[in-house]
C-alpha positions in Angstrom: 0.0 0.0 0.0 2.8 2.4 0.8 4.4 1.8 -2.6 1.0 2.5 -4.3 0.6 5.7 -2.4 4.1 6.8 -3.2 3.6 6.1 -6.9 0.5 8.3 -6.8 2.3 11.1 -5.2 1.2 10.5 -1.6 3.1 9.4 1.5 2.1 8.2 4.9 3.2 10.5 7.7 4.0 8.0 10.5 6.2 9.9 12.8 4.7 12.2 15.4 6.7 15.3 14.4 5.5 15.0 10.8 1.9 14.5 11.9 2.0 17.6 14.1 3.6 19.7 11.4 0.9 18.7 9.0 -1.8 19.5 11.6 -0.3 22.9 12.2 -0.2 23.7 8.5 -3.8 22.5 8.1 -5.0 24.7 11.0 -3.4 27.8 9.5 -4.7 27.1 5.9 -8.2 26.3 7.2 -8.3 29.5 9.3 -7.2 31.7 6.5 -9.5 30.1 3.9 -12.6 30.2 6.0 -12.2 33.8 7.2 -14.1 36.7 5.6 -12.1 39.4 7.4 -8.5 40.4 8.1 -7.1 38.0 10.7 -6.0 39.6 13.9 -5.0 36.3 15.5 -2.3 35.2 17.8 -1.1 32.2 15.9 0.9 30.6 18.8 -2.1 30.7 21.1 -4.5 29.5 18.4 -2.3 26.5 17.3 -1.4 25.4 20.8 -5.0 25.6 21.9 -6.3 23.6 18.9 -3.6 20.9 19.3 -3.7 20.9 23.1 0.1 21.2 23.2 2.6 23.8 24.4 3.6 26.1 21.6 7.2 26.1 22.7 7.2 22.4 22.1 5.5 22.8 18.7 7.9 25.6 17.6 10.9 23.4 18.3 10.1 21.4 15.2 11.0 24.4 13.0 14.4 25.1 14.6 17.5 24.2 12.6 
């Protein structure tokens, strides 16, 4: 199944870090696309609240 998905341009995100990054991206995209006004949002608070995780922990995924 993994091979078939890969051949179709898809992949399975099995590790926790990849899953959380995808969830964060989805939250941001969804919020932007479903908003009819300019967003005055505190992204760290919004993301950590939605994922029920500390933003400091989440932001560590993006450090080099």
